[in-house]
C-alpha positions in Angstrom: -144.9 -89.2 -97.2 -148.2 -90.2 -98.8 -151.0 -87.8 -99.0 -153.0 -89.9 -96.5 -150.1 -89.6 -93.9 -150.0 -85.9 -94.5 -153.8 -85.6 -94.1 -153.6 -87.6 -90.8 -150.8 -85.4 -89.5 -152.8 -82.2 -90.3 -155.9 -83.6 -88.6 -153.8 -84.5 -85.5 -152.3 -81.1 -85.3 -155.7 -79.5 -85.9 -157.3 -81.4 -83.0 -154.4 -80.5 -80.8 -154.7 -76.8 -81.6 -158.4 -76.8 -81.1 -158.2 -78.1 -77.5 -159.0 -75.5 -74.9 -156.0 -76.2 -72.7 -153.6 -75.7 -75.7 -155.3 -72.4 -76.8 -155.1 -71.0 -73.3 -151.4 -71.6 -73.0 -150.5 -70.8 -76.6 -150.1 -67.0 -76.2 -148.0 -67.5 -73.1 -145.8 -70.1 -74.8 -145.5 -67.8 -77.9 -144.4 -64.8 -75.8 -141.8 -66.8 -74.0 -140.5 -68.2 -77.3 -140.3 -64.7 -78.8 -138.6 -63.2 -75.8 -136.2 -66.2 -75.3 -135.4 -67.0 -78.9 -135.7 -63.5 -80.5 -137.0 -62.7 -84.0 -133.7 -63.6 -85.7 -134.0 -67.3 -84.8 -137.6 -67.5 -86.2 -137.1 -66.4 -89.8 -134.0 -66.1 -92.0 -135.0 -62.6 -93.2 -134.1 -61.2 -89.7 -130.4 -60.5 -89.3 -128.6 -59.5 -86.1 -125.1 -58.1 -86.0 -122.5 -59.7 -83.7 -123.4 -57.3 -80.8 -126.2 -59.1 -78.9 -127.7 -55.7 -77.9 -127.7 -54.3 -81.4 -130.8 -53.2 -83.1 -132.7 -55.6 -85.5 -132.4 -55.1 -89.2 -135.2 -56.5 -91.2 -134.7 -57.3 -94.9 -136.5 -59.7 -97.2 -136.3 -58.9 -100.9 -138.0 -62.2 -101.9 -141.1 -61.2 -100.0 -140.7 -57.5 -100.6 -141.1 -56.9 -96.9 -139.6 -53.9 -95.2 -141.0 -52.4 -92.0 -140.0 -49.3 -90.0 -142.4 -50.4 -87.3 -140.3 -53.4 -86.4 -136.8 -52.2 -87.3 -134.9 -50.2 -84.7 -131.6 -48.5 -85.6 -129.0 -46.7 -83.5 -129.8 -43.5 -85.4 -133.4 -43.5 -84.0 -133.3 -40.6 -81.5 -136.9 -41.1 -80.3 -136.1 -44.5 -78.6 -133.4 -45.8 -76.3 -131.8 -49.3 -76.1 -134.3 -51.3 -74.2 -134.5 -54.6 -72.4 -137.0 -57.2 -71.0 -136.1 -58.4 -67.5 -137.4 -61.6 -65.9 -137.8 -61.7 -62.2 -139.5 -64.5 -60.3 -141.3 -64.0 -57.0 -142.7 -66.5 -54.5 -146.4 -65.4 -54.6 -149.0 -62.9 -55.9 -148.6 -60.4 -53.0 -144.8 -60.3 -53.4 -145.3 -59.8 -57.2 -147.8 -57.0 -56.8 -145.6 -55.2 -54.2 -142.4 -55.5 -56.2 -144.1 -54.6 -59.5 -145.6 -51.4 -58.0 -142.4 -50.3 -56.5 -140.5 -50.8 -59.7 -143.0 -48.7 -61.7 -143.3 -46.0 -59.0 -139.5 -45.6 -59.0 -139.6 -45.3 -62.8 -137.2 -48.2 -63.1 -139.6 -49.7 -65.7 -142.4 -48.5 -67.9 -144.4 -51.7 -67.4 -144.3 -54.9 -65.4 -146.4 -57.9 -66.5 -147.3 -60.3 -63.7 -147.7 -63.9 -64.9 -149.4 -65.6 -62.0 -148.4 -68.9 -60.6 -151.8 -70.3 -61.5 -150.5 -70.4 -65.1 -148.4 -73.3 -64.1 -145.0 -71.7 -63.5 -143.1 -74.2 -61.5 -139.4 -73.8 -60.9 -137.0 -76.7 -60.4 -133.6 -75.7 -59.1 -130.6 -76.7 -57.1 -130.2 -74.9 -53.8 -127.7 -75.9 -51.0 -127.1 -79.2 -52.7 -130.8 -80.1 -52.9 -133.2 -80.2 -55.9 -136.2 -78.1 -55.0 -139.5 -77.4 -56.7 -141.6 -74.3 -56.1 -144.6 -72.5 -57.7 -143.7 -68.9 -58.5 -145.0 -65.9 -60.3 -143.0 -64.4 -63.1 -142.5 -60.6 -63.6 -141.8 -59.5 -67.1 -140.3 -56.0 -66.9 -139.8 -53.6 -69.8 -137.2 -50.9 -69.2 -134.2 -49.0 -70.5 -130.9 -51.0 -70.9 -129.2 -48.2 -68.9 -131.5 -48.9 -65.8 -130.5 -52.6 -65.5 -128.0 -52.0 -62.6 -130.4 -49.7 -60.6 -133.3 -52.2 -61.3 -131.2 -55.1 -60.1 -130.2 -53.3 -56.9 -133.9 -52.4 -56.3 -134.9 -56.0 -56.7 -132.2 -57.2 -54.4 -133.3 -54.7 -51.7 -137.0 -55.5 -52.0 -137.1 -59.2 -52.6 -137.7 -62.1 -50.3 -135.1 -64.4 -51.9 -131.4 -64.4 -50.9 -130.5 -64.6 -54.6 -133.4 -63.2 -56.7 -133.5 -64.0 -60.4 -132.8 -61.0 -62.5 -132.2 -61.9 -66.2 -132.2 -59.3 -69.0 -132.8 -59.9 -72.7 -132.4 -57.2 -75.4 -135.4 -55.7 -77.2 -134.2 -55.8 -80.7 -137.3 -54.3 -82.3 -140.9 -53.5 -81.9 -143.5 -50.8 -82.2 -141.7 -47.4 -82.3 -144.6 -45.6 -80.4 -144.5 -48.3 -77.7 -140.7 -48.0 -77.4 -141.0 -44.2 -77.3 -143.6 -44.6 -74.4 -141.1 -46.9 -72.7 -138.4 -44.2 -72.9 -140.7 -41.4 -71.7 -142.1 -43.5 -68.8 -138.7 -44.3 -67.3 -136.1 -42.2 -65.6 -132.8 -41.4 -67.3 -129.7 -43.1 -65.8 
């Protein structure tokens, strides 16, 4: 690639990143990528054992980087294995009601509501038909041990016949935040 081609590519990327629409959506896209792909897929210095719910081990001798803030180990007694759970709801009111009941029952420490205005549109197959609906996404942070109780709560309090409940492991993060998550949820 010539230096002119490289410069043109950099300019095209720069103008794309500076657009207001892109900047508004970038944090949301980044959060979904991190939650969906995990740290270990983003950089070779992150390694994950064969157990998908194991804790993240962070090593990079070439960069001299080692962080106890990001690394979680089974020996850490101040935190518990934790998960992020995705649940979609049909509208803002249903999202508010379900989020509040989940936190009130101490089934989660925190529920983020990503409103449908952010462009969440689901395309799915139901009863042999392809349907499209706007939805709100709930991002729920909780203990791994509460997944079954949380799933039952969602089923009992959700408008859908088959509500989405998808759990992803939290493989690392801020230890104070993960301690707060533990202390803000019930033991199961």
